[in-house]
C-alpha positions in Angstrom: 96.2 -30.8 198.9 93.4 -28.6 198.2 90.2 -29.4 196.2 88.4 -26.8 194.3 84.8 -27.0 193.2 81.9 -24.8 192.2 80.2 -22.5 194.8 77.0 -24.0 196.4 73.9 -23.9 194.2 76.1 -23.3 191.1 76.6 -26.1 188.5 79.7 -26.3 186.4 79.2 -26.7 182.7 81.1 -29.9 182.8 81.8 -32.5 185.5 85.3 -31.5 186.6 87.7 -31.9 189.6 90.7 -29.7 190.2 93.3 -30.6 192.8 96.1 -28.4 194.1 98.8 -30.6 195.6 102.0 -29.6 197.4 104.1 -32.5 198.4 107.3 -32.7 200.5 110.4 -34.4 199.0 110.2 -38.2 199.1 106.4 -38.5 199.5 103.8 -40.3 197.5 100.1 -39.4 196.8 97.6 -41.6 195.1 94.6 -40.1 193.4 91.6 -42.4 192.7 89.9 -41.4 189.4 87.0 -43.2 187.8 87.7 -45.0 184.7 86.9 -43.3 181.4 87.9 -39.7 182.6 90.5 -37.5 180.9 93.2 -36.6 183.5 95.9 -33.9 183.2 98.5 -32.5 185.5 100.7 -29.4 185.4 103.9 -29.1 187.4 104.1 -25.6 189.0 107.3 -26.2 190.8 109.6 -29.2 191.8 110.5 -32.6 190.3 109.0 -36.1 190.6 107.3 -38.9 188.7 103.7 -39.7 187.8 102.5 -43.3 187.3 99.3 -43.6 185.2 98.2 -46.1 182.5 101.1 -48.4 183.5 103.6 -45.6 182.5 106.1 -44.0 184.9 106.8 -40.4 183.6 109.3 -38.0 185.0 108.0 -34.4 185.5 109.5 -31.2 186.5 109.0 -27.4 186.5 106.3 -26.3 184.0 105.8 -29.8 182.4 102.3 -31.2 181.8 101.1 -34.7 181.4 97.8 -36.0 180.0 96.0 -39.3 180.2 93.0 -40.1 177.9 91.6 -42.8 180.1 93.2 -43.0 183.7 91.7 -46.5 184.5 91.5 -46.1 188.3 94.2 -43.9 189.6 97.4 -42.0 189.2 100.3 -41.9 191.7 102.6 -38.9 192.2 106.1 -39.4 193.7 108.1 -36.4 194.7 111.9 -36.3 194.1 112.1 -32.7 195.4 109.3 -30.6 197.0 106.6 -30.8 194.4 103.6 -28.4 193.5 101.2 -29.9 191.1 97.7 -29.1 189.7 95.7 -32.2 188.8 92.5 -32.1 186.8 90.1 -34.7 185.6 86.8 -34.7 183.9 84.6 -36.6 181.5 86.1 -36.1 178.1 85.2 -32.9 176.5 86.6 -33.7 173.1 88.3 -30.2 172.8 91.9 -30.1 171.7 94.2 -28.8 174.4 97.0 -26.4 174.1 100.1 -27.2 176.1 103.3 -25.9 177.2 104.5 -23.1 179.5 102.3 -20.3 180.3 100.0 -21.0 177.3 98.6 -24.1 178.8 94.7 -24.2 178.6 91.9 -24.8 176.2 90.8 -22.7 173.2 89.8 -19.2 174.6 91.1 -20.1 178.2 94.7 -19.5 179.0 96.5 -19.6 182.2 98.5 -16.5 181.2 95.3 -14.6 181.0 94.3 -15.5 184.6 95.8 -13.0 187.2 
């Protein structure tokens, strides 16, 4: 996986972590997340399951899942090769907009990022 953060000497406006994960078929990946953080993931390609908040949720191409309080960790399990973007932050209390290429937050959409 690849972790993205702000350049040195620059501070992000919020405490935010972004992980770019590529998994081979049949693998598992556990992400430790502090309790109280909002977590979301977006499936770029592939098929698998995500376990968080005691729920096992199937995921596949272009699907997204959000957890309001991760309570420790989430686990990804790949059924096929899987490419997932995982983000977590302190709650920002902004409504999210989900689905396909319009996933994002007010004024920031993935389809606008080239």
